[in-house]
N, C-alpha and C positions, 0 to 999 in steps of 0.2 A: 632512073629518077623517080620512078613511081614509088619506091620504098622509102625515100627520104622526104621528110616534110620540110617546108620552109619555116624557119624560126624555132625548130625543136631543140636545137643545140643549146641555146641560152637557158631554156627551161630545165634541161637536164643539169646544167651547171648550177643553177639556183637550188635545185633539190639536193644535189650532192653537198653543197655548202651548208644547207640547213641540217642535213644528216651529220655532217662533221661537227657542227656546233653542239648538237644534242649528245653525241658520243663523248665529246670533250667534257660536258657537264656531268655525265654519268661517271666518267673515269675519275673525276675529282671527288666523287662521293665514295669511291672504293677505299676500304681500310687497308692501310699498308701494314704488313706484318712487323711487329716490334721485336727487338732483340732481348727484351726483358723476360725473365723467367715467369711462367704462369703463376697466378695467385693460388695459394693452397686452398683447398675446400675446407669450410668450417667443419668441425666434428659434428656427427649426427646428434640430434636432440633426443636424449633418452630421459627416463625418469630419475636417473642418478646424476644428471647434469646440474652443476652448481649454478643457481640463478643469481642470487645476491645474498649478502650477509652469511655466507657459508651455509645457506639453506638449499636443499635439493629441490628439484622441480615438483616432486610429489608433496613436499612440505608446503610449498607455496599454494599448490592446488587444494590441498586439504584445509589449510587455514582460510583460504578464500571461500571454499564451500561451506565451512562452519559459520563464517561470518554471514554469508547470504542466507543460510538456513535459519540462523538466529533472528535475523531481521524479519524473515517471513513468519516465523512462529510468533514473534512479538506483535507484529501487525495483526495476525489472526486472533491473538488473545485480546488485544485492545479493541478491535472492531469485531463485532459479531458477523463474521463473513461466511457462515455456513449456508450453503445453498439448499433450500428446501427441495426435497426429492419428489414429493407427490402433490397433487392438486389439493388434497385434503389438508396437508400441512400449510400450504399457502393460504387457503381460505381460513383455517384456524388461526393463523398468525394475524391475518387481516382483522378478523373479528375480535381477537385479543387486543389489538391496538385500538380498535374503535371503542371497545368497552372501557379501556383505560382512559381514553380521552373523555368519554362521557362522564366517567367517575371524577376526573379532575375538574371538569366543568361544574358538576354538581357540588363538589366539595368547596369550590370558590364561593358559591352562593350561601353556604351555611354560615350563620352568624357566629361570633366568638363564643367560647364556653361560658364566660362570665355573664354574658347577656342572656344565655339560655337558663342559667340557674337562678337568676333574680326573680323574685315574686313581685309582680306589679302591685303597688298600693301598700306594701308591707314596709313601712318606714321604721318600725321598732327594731327589726332585726337587720341592721346595716352592718353590724360587726360580724365579720366572718369567723367561723369556728376554726380554731387552730387544731393541729394534730393532737396536741396534748388534751384539749378539752373533749375532743371526740373520743379519745381512748378512755378518759375518765367516765364518759357517759356510757360507753359500751360495758365497762366493768360494773357500773351501777345497775344497768339493765340485767346483766348476768346474775348479780346478787339477788335482785328482786325476783327473778324467775326461780332461782334456787330456793328462796324462802317460800314462794308459792307452792312449790313441789313438796316441801317439808310439811306445810300446813295440811295438805291433802292427805 
């Protein structure tokens, strides 16, 4: 009697029942073999495989590559995206931008040309010379100079 314990039998029965339930759940998950024939493997993908519209795979890859390349080239042409290579180029570009900004700021402060050409207090000459009258004056000046040279 020393080898057997009192109340050990029901514990073994409970463990065996739990093991049976687990094995039944696992057996339900097993795949039963079917009698249908196996599915055929798809043909391997090669460069001569027809993808769509009777175009081969290499046609589609080439057209897509050209499309992407043209977009990249267009964007690089539209936007000045060249990366400066040296510190000198970076500093030169900064100074160039700064000088251009200063120039535009100064240019905005310059008055219009017609205000610069007016002579204050000269009310007689309000009529502007036209191109024809200027050309006639130049011709007259040339004739006068030619006469002076002949006289000498």
